[in-house]
C-alpha angles and dihedrals in degrees: 000000000000090000091051090050091048090054090050091051093046090054090065128065127355117270097230143093095027101156095187136124127208118221104195117204107195132340117330141155140235124333087119091045091050092052091048090057094054112087123224112262141178114289113277131165130214122297112265105288098222117165104255095170126076124239113256135174130227107217113214125183111241092358131087116270113254124225113221145159120218128195112197119223149108129330139291091055124203123232118192115210111196130218129255110319089343122145131232090246097070124126096261095046093051093044092051092050092049091048092049089052090054089053096040094241127139120256135185128190124176147169121247118242109279091023133097114328096347123104122254141067117283091211089062094049121120133180088247091056091049089049087057089049091056092048090049090055091049095044101040106029111024120086118207128334118355139204110212119212110195123189118204106310086011086065089059090050094046089060090053090048091051090052092048098042108030092152093060105030106076101169142007134215116189122195110198088338108214100199109171089342099128092052093043093051092047092050089053092060119105114270092246092054093047090053090050091052090049091052095046094041091224135084111209097207112192114238133166088206094067121082089225092049091243140064110226101216116190114237088225089058091055095047093048091047089060087074091060101050114133111179096079092077142015112300111228098223117126105172126101111286130195118189117195119190139168117229090214090060107132095178103051115022112233088233086074090070089051089052091051090049090052095047102046117090093223116109092200100079131136126185111200117192125197109204099210102031124111131212097285096053093197102129119116096265091045091056089045091056091047096053092043088053091051091049093048092053092048088053092047093049092046089053092051092049093047 
């Protein structure tokens, strides 16, 4: 089975020009060994990421319905948790689904309440509500053990999900994990600007990743998020954790991933830094690293079970 998976992985992106360094924190096995086994090959990009799953809705009493797409397959399944106001149809989400299909593993991607195709009002969103969304996906849609892949703010939420559902969350992969980052950045603003945001009720946070050039973050979102900060104390997560981060990230400093690695109780933690990657980490080599990391964790978990 490992050989078949290796062939599936090798059929993806070229093994060349990585430019990343792994900073292991505690004992771990084989991402480096996996890469060493994959021969160099002619450049090739991902298979066409067509949507092969149909749009469905998770109906929840007294809570907004969540839009999702579920690919059935083997365990462990993969759940992609998107970033702030990001949709389930982003580059990483589609690539992960396509990769899971090539391996025959289950995969779920979804939109938060108030985002994309899900019900709800984005201006009423809070981190706490999105935490409930993630737990709803795990509880009501996911079958068996799950690997959570959290992007940016989704990395913050994946930690909360692992704390809340330790029996079902068996591994974590964070991509530019933004644990506490929104609150930290707001608290670093000058006092005058913070008072202005409080009066207006909105923080227009500059971002080159938004079409408008800013993310309009509700002040209520920031204040509510303060109740979910994690880096001030040990984080009770014991499963394997892989934290991928670009050193050119100007939104979430890569040092945040180092802080997460230091705070979690797990001893099986790797921080992998890509020197030239930005916050989104969606270039070819970034996606390559991500799918290799997923495959390596699947192999590790299969070895433990067997």
